[in-house]
matplotlib code that plots the C-alpha trace (Angstrom):
import matplotlib.pyplot as plt

x = [-29.0, -26.9, -23.9, -21.9, -20.6, -19.6, -21.4, -24.5, -24.2, -23.9, -27.1, -29.0, -27.6, -28.5, -31.9, -32.6, -30.9, -32.1, -33.9, -30.7, -28.6, -25.0, -24.5, -26.4, -28.6, -26.9, -29.5, -32.9, -31.5, -30.9, -34.7, -35.1, -35.5, -32.4, -34.5, -33.4, -36.2, -35.1, -32.3, -30.3, -27.9, -25.9, -24.0, -24.6, -22.5, -22.9, -26.7, -27.4, -27.2, -24.6, -22.4, -22.9, -21.8, -18.7, -17.9, -18.1, -15.8, -13.3, -13.4, -14.8, -18.0, -18.7, -22.1, -22.6, -25.1, -27.9, -28.7, -32.4, -31.6, -29.5, -32.2, -35.1, -33.7, -33.5, -31.6, -28.9, -28.1, -31.6, -32.2, -31.3, -28.3, -29.8, -27.7, -29.8, -33.3, -35.8, -39.2, -42.2, -40.4, -37.4, -37.4, -38.4, -35.5, -34.1, -31.6, -29.2, -27.0, -25.2, -25.1, -21.5, -20.2, -17.3, -17.2, -20.8, -22.8, -26.2, -27.8, -27.0, -29.2, -31.8, -32.0, -32.6, -35.2, -37.1, -37.0, -38.3, -41.1, -42.2, -42.7, -44.3, -41.6, -41.8, -38.8, -37.6, -34.7, -32.8, -30.7, -28.3, -26.4, -23.1, -21.4, -20.9, -24.6, -25.2, -22.7, -24.2, -27.7, -26.7, -26.7, -30.1, -31.6, -31.7, -35.2, -36.2, -34.5, -36.6, -39.7, -38.5, -37.8, -41.4, -42.8, -40.7, -41.8, -45.5, -45.0, -43.0, -46.1, -47.8, -44.8, -42.8, -44.3]
y = [112.2, 112.8, 111.0, 110.7, 107.5, 105.2, 107.7, 107.1, 103.4, 104.3, 106.4, 103.4, 101.1, 103.3, 103.9, 100.2, 99.0, 101.7, 99.2, 97.4, 98.9, 97.9, 98.9, 98.5, 101.5, 103.9, 106.6, 107.9, 109.2, 105.6, 105.1, 107.6, 106.2, 106.1, 106.3, 109.2, 111.6, 111.4, 110.0, 111.5, 108.9, 110.6, 108.3, 105.4, 102.3, 98.6, 98.6, 96.0, 92.3, 92.3, 94.6, 92.4, 89.4, 91.3, 92.3, 88.7, 87.6, 90.2, 89.1, 92.5, 91.1, 88.7, 88.1, 84.7, 84.9, 82.4, 80.4, 81.2, 85.0, 84.4, 82.2, 84.5, 87.4, 87.3, 90.5, 90.8, 94.4, 95.6, 93.5, 95.0, 93.9, 91.7, 93.5, 96.6, 95.3, 98.1, 98.1, 100.5, 102.1, 103.2, 107.0, 109.0, 109.1, 111.4, 109.7, 111.5, 109.6, 110.0, 107.2, 107.7, 107.0, 104.6, 103.8, 103.5, 102.0, 103.5, 100.1, 100.5, 103.6, 102.0, 98.8, 100.9, 103.0, 100.0, 98.3, 101.5, 101.9, 98.3, 98.9, 102.3, 104.5, 108.1, 108.2, 110.6, 109.9, 112.4, 110.6, 112.4, 111.2, 112.9, 113.6, 117.3, 117.9, 115.8, 117.9, 121.2, 119.9, 118.9, 122.6, 123.2, 120.1, 121.8, 123.0, 119.3, 118.4, 121.0, 119.4, 115.9, 117.1, 118.5, 115.2, 113.2, 115.4, 115.0, 111.2, 111.1, 112.1, 108.9, 106.5, 107.7, 108.4]
z = [-26.6, -29.7, -31.1, -34.4, -35.9, -33.1, -30.8, -33.0, -32.2, -28.5, -28.8, -30.3, -27.6, -24.7, -26.3, -26.3, -23.1, -20.7, -18.5, -17.5, -14.7, -14.6, -10.9, -7.7, -6.7, -4.4, -3.8, -4.9, -8.2, -9.2, -9.2, -12.0, -15.5, -17.7, -20.9, -23.1, -24.0, -27.6, -29.7, -32.5, -34.0, -36.8, -39.2, -36.8, -37.3, -36.7, -36.4, -39.2, -38.9, -41.7, -39.6, -36.5, -38.6, -39.7, -36.2, -35.0, -37.8, -36.8, -33.1, -32.0, -30.5, -27.7, -29.3, -30.9, -33.7, -33.2, -36.4, -35.9, -36.3, -39.4, -41.0, -40.0, -41.9, -45.6, -46.2, -43.6, -44.7, -43.7, -40.6, -37.2, -35.2, -32.4, -29.9, -30.4, -29.5, -30.3, -28.5, -28.4, -25.4, -27.5, -27.6, -30.6, -33.0, -35.6, -38.0, -40.3, -42.8, -46.1, -48.8, -49.6, -46.1, -46.5, -42.7, -41.6, -44.4, -45.1, -44.4, -40.7, -40.4, -42.6, -40.6, -37.4, -39.1, -40.4, -36.9, -35.2, -37.7, -37.1, -33.4, -34.1, -32.5, -33.9, -36.2, -38.9, -41.2, -43.4, -46.1, -48.3, -51.4, -50.4, -47.0, -47.8, -48.1, -45.0, -42.9, -44.1, -43.3, -39.8, -38.9, -40.5, -38.8, -35.4, -36.2, -36.6, -33.4, -31.5, -32.9, -32.0, -28.4, -28.2, -29.4, -26.9, -24.0, -25.0, -25.2, -22.0, -20.0, -21.0, -20.8, -17.9, -14.5]

ax = plt.figure().add_subplot(projection="3d")
ax.plot(x, y, z, "-o")
ax.set_aspect("equal")
plt.show()
């Protein structure tokens, strides 16, 4: 699964909420796992606790930030948004981000990267100083994506029946 910007956030959300069905099963296809084999959030937004707090202040989130979450995290820029709960079952992930992104702060991608590393999910992050270099590299990164797909398929055999 691949997504850019808000689509990158959607990739992270689907990668961490795949166990929850939002509808009643209709047929045998609904018994198949919804877990993506790999995830590619590019310039993902709103993944840090800081961004979640901003969203809540803007009225864009139904999520009420528990005080325990706020106090447990010393650096809100690098703590993960609690609405994106990573686990060891989160698929292998390839992140691509530029530091000069004025919409989706680099800390959003970094917070997701840190959280994935903590639970030992295979993750790779390419970070660029400027958006132009990041956009050009997106084309080159398809070689890395092929590798990520191979890793996910190897891993899938042991995690998905």
